[in-house]
C-alpha positions as CSV (number, residue, x, y, z in Angstrom):
1,M,-5.2,-27.4,11.1
2,L,-5.6,-24.1,11.1
3,A,-8.9,-21.9,12.3
4,P,-11.1,-21.1,8.6
5,G,-9.5,-16.8,7.9
6,V,-6.7,-17.3,10.0
7,L,-3.1,-17.1,8.4
8,R,0.2,-18.8,9.3
9,C,2.6,-16.8,10.4
10,G,4.5,-14.9,7.0
11,E,2.4,-15.9,4.7
12,R,1.6,-13.5,1.9
13,T,-1.9,-11.4,1.7
14,G,-3.4,-9.4,-0.9
15,G,-2.1,-11.3,-3.6
16,F,1.4,-12.6,-4.4
17,M,4.3,-12.3,-6.6
18,P,4.3,-12.6,-10.2
19,R,8.0,-14.7,-12.1
20,D,8.0,-11.7,-14.1
21,G,8.9,-9.2,-11.6
22,I,6.2,-7.1,-12.3
23,E,3.1,-6.4,-10.2
24,R,-0.4,-6.3,-11.6
25,E,-3.1,-4.9,-10.3
26,F,-6.2,-3.2,-10.5
27,K,-6.8,-0.1,-8.0
28,A,-9.7,2.1,-7.0
29,M,-10.7,4.9,-4.3
30,L,-13.9,4.4,-2.6
31,S,-15.8,7.2,-1.7
32,G,-15.7,5.9,2.4
33,N,-17.4,2.5,4.4
34,E,-20.6,3.1,2.8
35,E,-19.0,2.0,-0.3
36,R,-16.8,-0.8,1.3
37,E,-19.6,-2.6,3.3
38,R,-22.0,-2.7,-0.3
39,L,-19.2,-4.1,-1.7
40,I,-18.6,-6.7,1.2
41,A,-22.3,-7.4,0.9
42,L,-21.9,-8.3,-3.0
43,I,-19.1,-10.3,-2.3
44,G,-20.5,-12.3,0.0
45,G,-16.9,-14.6,0.8
46,S,-15.5,-15.9,3.8
47,M,-13.6,-12.0,5.0
48,R,-10.1,-11.5,7.0
49,V,-8.6,-8.2,8.5
50,L,-4.9,-7.4,9.0
51,A,-3.4,-4.6,10.6
52,Q,-0.1,-3.2,8.9
53,R,2.3,-0.7,10.2
54,N,4.2,0.5,6.7
55,L,7.5,2.9,7.0
56,L,9.3,4.3,3.8
57,F,12.9,4.7,3.2
58,D,13.7,7.4,1.0
59,T,16.4,9.9,1.4
60,R,16.4,12.9,3.4
61,S,15.1,15.2,-0.3
62,R,13.2,12.4,-1.0
63,A,14.9,11.6,-4.0
64,L,12.9,8.2,-4.5
65,A,10.1,9.5,-4.3
66,D,10.6,12.4,-7.2
67,A,12.1,9.2,-9.0
68,G,8.8,7.3,-8.6
69,L,10.6,4.3,-6.8
70,S,9.0,3.0,-3.3
71,L,11.0,1.1,-0.2
72,R,8.9,-0.5,2.1
73,L,9.2,-2.0,5.6
74,R,5.9,-3.5,6.7
75,H,5.0,-5.9,9.6
76,E,1.6,-7.8,8.9
77,N,0.3,-10.8,9.7
78,F,2.9,-11.3,12.8
79,A,5.9,-10.9,9.6
80,W,8.1,-8.1,8.1
81,W,8.5,-8.0,4.4
82,L,10.4,-5.5,2.9
83,T,9.6,-4.4,-0.9
84,A,11.0,-2.3,-3.1
85,K,8.6,-1.0,-5.6
86,G,9.5,0.6,-9.8
87,T,8.2,3.5,-11.9
88,A,4.8,2.6,-13.4
89,Q,4.3,1.2,-16.0
90,G,1.5,3.4,-18.0
91,A,-0.9,5.3,-15.5
92,C,-4.9,4.5,-14.8
93,T,-7.4,6.2,-16.5
94,E,-11.0,5.7,-16.4
95,A,-11.3,3.1,-18.8
96,S,-8.8,1.5,-17.0
97,L,-7.8,0.7,-13.5
98,L,-4.9,-1.5,-13.9
99,S,-1.4,-0.3,-12.8
100,A,1.6,-2.1,-13.4
101,R,4.6,-1.5,-11.8
102,G,8.3,-3.7,-11.2
103,E,8.5,-5.4,-7.5
104,A,10.0,-7.6,-5.5
105,E,10.7,-8.3,-1.8
106,R,11.1,-10.7,1.0
107,M,10.6,-11.5,4.4
108,L,13.2,-10.2,7.3
109,H,14.1,-12.0,10.2
110,P,12.1,-9.7,12.9
111,A,15.9,-8.7,14.8
112,I,17.1,-7.6,11.0
113,A,13.7,-6.0,10.7
114,L,14.1,-3.9,14.1
115,H,17.5,-2.1,12.8
116,L,15.8,-1.3,10.0
117,A,13.1,0.3,12.2
118,A,15.2,1.8,13.8
119,G,17.9,3.7,11.4
120,T,20.5,1.3,12.2
121,A,21.1,-1.5,9.4
122,D,21.0,-0.2,5.6
123,P,18.2,-1.8,3.6
124,L,19.7,-1.6,0.3
125,P,22.1,-4.3,0.8
126,L,18.7,-7.0,1.9
127,I,16.1,-5.8,-0.6
128,R,19.3,-6.7,-3.4
129,A,17.8,-10.5,-1.8
130,A,15.0,-9.8,-2.9
131,E,12.8,-11.9,-5.3
132,P,12.4,-12.3,-7.7
133,A,16.2,-11.8,-8.3
134,A,15.8,-9.8,-11.7
135,S,13.3,-7.8,-10.7
136,A,15.7,-7.0,-7.2
137,L,18.5,-6.7,-9.3
138,R,17.6,-3.7,-11.1
139,L,14.7,-2.5,-8.7
140,A,18.5,-2.4,-6.3
141,S,20.3,-0.7,-8.6
142,A,17.8,1.8,-9.6
143,I,17.2,2.9,-5.7
144,E,21.1,3.3,-5.4
145,R,21.4,5.3,-8.5
146,E,19.0,7.9,-7.3
147,A,20.2,7.8,-4.2
148,Q,23.5,8.9,-4.7
149,G,25.6,7.8,-1.7
150,A,22.8,8.9,0.6
151,P,21.6,7.5,2.9
152,L,18.1,5.4,3.2
153,I,16.1,6.3,5.9
154,V,12.3,6.1,7.3
155,V,11.0,8.9,6.6
156,G,7.6,8.7,7.5
157,E,4.6,5.4,8.9
158,F,1.4,4.9,8.1
159,R,-1.2,2.5,9.4
160,N,-3.8,0.5,7.3
161,E,-7.0,-1.5,8.3
162,R,-7.3,-4.4,4.8
163,T,-9.7,-6.5,5.1
164,L,-9.6,-10.0,2.4
165,C,-12.5,-11.0,0.6
166,A,-12.0,-14.2,-0.6
167,A,-14.4,-13.8,-4.1
168,S,-14.8,-16.6,-7.7
169,R,-15.4,-15.4,-10.5
170,P,-16.6,-16.5,-13.7
171,G,-16.0,-20.2,-13.7
172,G,-14.8,-20.6,-10.5
173,L,-11.5,-18.8,-10.5
174,A,-10.8,-18.0,-7.0
175,V,-9.5,-14.5,-6.4
176,S,-8.7,-12.7,-2.5
177,I,-10.1,-8.2,-3.3
178,A,-8.2,-6.3,-0.1
179,L,-10.2,-3.2,0.3
180,D,-7.8,-1.1,2.5
181,R,-8.7,1.7,5.2
182,S,-5.3,4.1,5.2
183,E,-4.7,6.7,7.7
184,M,-2.7,8.9,6.2
185,P,-0.7,11.6,8.3
186,D,-2.7,14.7,7.7
187,G,-5.9,12.9,9.8
188,T,-7.5,11.5,6.5
189,V,-8.6,8.2,5.9
190,E,-8.6,6.8,2.8
191,H,-10.9,3.7,1.5
192,E,-9.1,1.7,-1.4
193,L,-10.1,-1.7,-3.4
194,E,-7.1,-3.8,-5.1
195,L,-6.7,-6.8,-6.4
196,E,-3.7,-8.8,-8.4
197,I,-3.9,-10.5,-10.8
198,P,-1.6,-12.3,-12.8
199,R,-0.7,-11.9,-16.5
200,A,-3.2,-13.9,-18.3
201,Q,-5.9,-13.2,-16.2
202,V,-6.2,-9.1,-16.8
203,R,-8.7,-8.9,-19.1
204,H,-11.4,-11.3,-17.6
205,A,-10.5,-9.7,-14.3
206,A,-11.0,-6.1,-15.5
207,A,-14.0,-7.0,-17.3
208,W,-15.7,-8.5,-14.1
209,L,-14.8,-6.1,-11.5
210,E,-16.3,-3.6,-13.7
211,Q,-19.4,-5.3,-13.6
212,L,-18.5,-5.6,-9.7
213,L,-18.8,-2.1,-9.3
214,R,-21.8,-1.7,-11.4
215,R,-23.6,-3.6,-9.3
216,A,-22.4,-1.8,-6.0
217,E,-23.2,1.8,-8.1
218,I,-19.7,2.7,-7.6
219,P,-18.3,5.0,-9.8
220,L,-14.3,3.9,-11.5
221,R,-12.6,6.1,-9.7
222,P,-8.3,5.0,-10.1
223,A,-6.3,5.2,-7.6
224,Q,-2.6,6.1,-6.9
225,S,-0.1,4.5,-5.2
226,K,-0.2,4.6,-1.6
227,R,3.0,6.4,-1.3
228,Q,2.0,9.0,-4.1
229,R,-0.9,9.4,-1.7
230,Y,0.5,9.5,1.4
231,V,2.8,12.1,-0.1
232,R,-0.1,14.1,-0.4
233,A,-1.2,13.7,2.6
234,L,2.2,15.5,4.2
235,A,1.7,18.6,1.8
236,R,-1.7,19.1,2.8
237,R,-0.4,18.9,6.3
238,A,2.2,21.1,6.3
239,G,-0.3,23.5,4.1
240,A,-2.6,23.6,6.8
241,R,0.2,24.2,9.7
242,R,1.4,27.4,7.1
243,A,-1.8,28.8,6.6
244,A,-3.0,28.4,10.6
245,P,-2.4,31.8,12.6
246,E,0.5,32.3,14.0
247,G,0.1,31.2,17.7
248,R,-2.8,29.4,17.0
249,P,-2.1,26.0,15.3
250,S,-4.1,24.3,13.0
251,W,-5.5,20.6,14.8
252,T,-6.0,17.5,12.4
253,C,-8.0,14.3,13.2
254,G,-6.3,11.9,15.5
255,T,-4.4,15.0,18.0
256,P,-5.9,15.6,20.9
257,K,-7.3,19.1,22.1
258,P,-6.0,20.9,25.4
259,T,-8.1,21.1,27.8
260,P,-9.3,24.2,28.7
261,P,-8.2,25.2,32.6
262,R,-11.4,25.3,35.0
263,R,-12.0,28.8,36.1
């Protein structure tokens, strides 16, 4: 028997695979660690911490990102997952933190995943065989159409620390709230709450989550996808480099500064 808080290898975390292939989740930005800790104190359930490495696929011209599509390879909990996501079906607003988009994914053998990470395998045939099947075929076709024959390569990666908090909604329904800490390529650290929910429970979950955020004195801040925020971080990093005076590099968080020579 596994100890409490320990996941089986390959167990999907932070959500579930909807049968209709539509991921429905509430996404809210947090201002930092203080708000995160207030939420953890209010939720009060068991916690599990996961380290995630995310590799993003696209064409060299970023055709998938421009079309609102996402193709990601994630290493988490000793397992590799290949996930495709479609364009958002309605944007988050202050009145609703809910985001919905097509999704398909599959777990990969580590040897195949390492070939993908090294750029020696094509992710498109693999995502065609993901689940749910109908959603996988739709997303693979959309990716192929936008790529227009260009190879799909790893264009970047970021790391994420996910804290899964077990909570109980009114009526005894158990949910798992994901509190994410993402390290972006410009050195910034972003905090986010995610709650994936079945379609039939969306209305009740929305009221429960908004009440939880009010108790924690956290404003409703809709969150874009991590892929969208990653692209913004790349733009910020490029802007900082352009603004740096010639011959004086712009140092970002996580980049060690050179030690000046001793006189």
